[in-house]
C-alpha positions as CSV (number, residue, x, y, z in Angstrom):
1,M,-37.0,-22.7,-3.9
2,T,-37.4,-24.5,-0.6
3,E,-35.6,-23.3,2.6
4,P,-33.2,-26.4,2.8
5,N,-32.1,-25.8,-0.8
6,N,-31.5,-22.2,-0.1
7,T,-29.3,-23.1,2.8
8,I,-27.3,-25.6,0.8
9,L,-26.7,-23.1,-2.0
10,Q,-25.7,-20.4,0.4
11,E,-23.1,-22.8,2.0
12,I,-21.7,-23.7,-1.5
13,L,-21.5,-20.0,-2.4
14,T,-19.7,-19.2,0.9
15,T,-17.3,-22.1,0.3
16,L,-16.5,-20.9,-3.3
17,Q,-15.9,-17.4,-2.1
18,N,-13.5,-18.6,0.6
19,M,-11.7,-20.8,-2.0
20,L,-11.3,-17.8,-4.3
21,E,-9.9,-15.6,-1.5
22,L,-7.4,-18.3,-0.7
23,Q,-6.3,-18.6,-4.3
24,I,-5.9,-14.9,-4.6
25,H,-3.9,-14.8,-1.4
26,M,-1.6,-17.7,-2.5
27,H,-1.0,-16.0,-5.8
28,D,-0.4,-12.5,-4.5
29,K,1.6,-13.3,-1.4
30,H,3.3,-16.6,-2.0
31,L,3.7,-17.6,-5.6
32,H,5.5,-14.5,-6.8
33,P,8.8,-13.1,-5.5
34,V,7.7,-9.8,-7.1
35,S,4.3,-8.4,-8.1
36,H,3.0,-8.0,-11.6
37,Y,2.7,-4.3,-11.1
38,G,4.7,-1.9,-13.3
39,D,4.8,1.9,-13.6
40,A,1.8,3.0,-15.6
41,F,1.9,6.2,-17.7
42,I,-0.3,7.6,-20.4
43,D,1.6,8.3,-23.7
44,K,0.8,11.9,-24.7
45,Q,0.3,10.9,-28.4
46,M,-2.2,8.3,-27.3
47,S,-4.0,10.3,-24.6
48,N,-7.0,11.0,-26.9
49,N,-8.0,7.3,-26.9
50,K,-6.9,6.8,-23.3
51,K,-4.6,3.8,-23.9
52,V,-2.2,3.1,-21.0
53,N,1.3,1.7,-21.5
54,I,2.6,-0.4,-18.6
55,V,6.4,-0.2,-18.1
56,P,7.7,-3.2,-16.2
57,N,10.4,-2.5,-13.5
58,K,13.9,-3.0,-14.7
59,A,14.7,-5.9,-12.4
60,A,11.7,-7.8,-13.8
61,T,13.0,-7.1,-17.3
62,L,16.4,-8.6,-16.4
63,I,14.7,-11.7,-15.0
64,S,12.8,-12.1,-18.3
65,E,16.0,-11.7,-20.2
66,F,17.7,-14.4,-18.2
67,H,14.8,-16.9,-18.5
68,G,14.0,-16.1,-22.1
69,N,17.7,-15.8,-23.2
70,E,17.1,-12.6,-25.2
71,D,17.9,-8.9,-25.0
72,L,14.8,-7.0,-23.9
73,D,16.3,-3.7,-22.9
74,N,18.1,-3.1,-26.2
75,N,21.6,-2.8,-24.7
76,G,22.9,-5.6,-27.0
77,L,23.5,-7.9,-24.0
78,T,21.5,-10.6,-22.2
79,Y,21.4,-10.6,-18.4
80,G,22.9,-13.7,-16.9
81,K,24.7,-14.6,-20.1
82,D,26.6,-11.5,-21.1
83,F,26.5,-9.4,-17.9
84,K,25.3,-9.3,-14.3
85,I,24.7,-6.6,-11.7
86,L,27.5,-6.0,-9.2
87,D,26.9,-7.7,-5.9
88,N,26.4,-4.8,-3.4
89,Y,23.7,-3.1,-1.4
90,E,22.1,-1.6,-4.5
91,K,21.3,-4.9,-6.2
92,P,17.7,-5.9,-6.1
93,H,17.1,-9.1,-4.1
94,I,15.2,-10.8,-6.9
95,L,18.4,-10.6,-9.1
96,K,20.4,-12.2,-6.3
97,S,18.0,-15.1,-6.1
98,I,18.3,-16.1,-9.8
99,E,22.0,-16.6,-9.5
100,N,21.2,-19.8,-7.6
101,S,19.6,-21.2,-10.7
102,P,21.3,-24.3,-12.2
103,Y,21.2,-22.4,-15.5
104,W,23.1,-19.4,-14.3
105,I,26.5,-19.0,-15.9
106,E,28.8,-16.4,-14.3
107,P,29.2,-13.6,-16.9
108,N,32.5,-11.9,-17.5
109,R,31.0,-8.3,-17.4
110,V,29.5,-6.6,-14.4
111,I,27.7,-3.2,-14.0
112,K,26.5,-1.4,-10.9
113,W,22.8,-1.2,-10.5
114,S,22.8,2.6,-10.4
115,N,24.7,2.7,-13.7
116,Y,22.3,0.3,-15.3
117,L,19.3,2.4,-14.2
118,E,21.0,5.5,-15.7
119,D,21.2,3.6,-19.0
120,N,24.9,4.2,-19.0
121,Y,25.7,0.9,-20.7
122,A,28.6,1.6,-23.0
123,T,31.1,2.9,-20.4
124,S,29.9,1.3,-17.2
125,Y,30.7,-2.4,-17.7
126,E,33.7,-3.9,-16.0
127,N,35.4,-7.2,-16.8
128,Y,36.4,-9.5,-14.1
């Protein structure tokens, strides 16, 4: 290949690399209020074949419940329809932000974040 063609190809490659870095930055830093990351653990029964289960954080699960209108944590309730997390210092910021959605309907039941994390569903809900 001639020298001018090499220079042009190198400039194109550099431009594409810069564009990719910008896209990754936009995705990771600006498009998501929360990362995709979850807690990873290896199930002891599956450790022979090295499969890894990803457990999403609980706030992300509640966001998915709200947007999908389905119970994902098996407590028999859907977040944003049947219950909400009490507004206090414990409540994750991401859960506060979805209450501004035009689809948010104020539920009659509320639970403290710490009680929700303890899976103490049956006795922890308060009506208001």
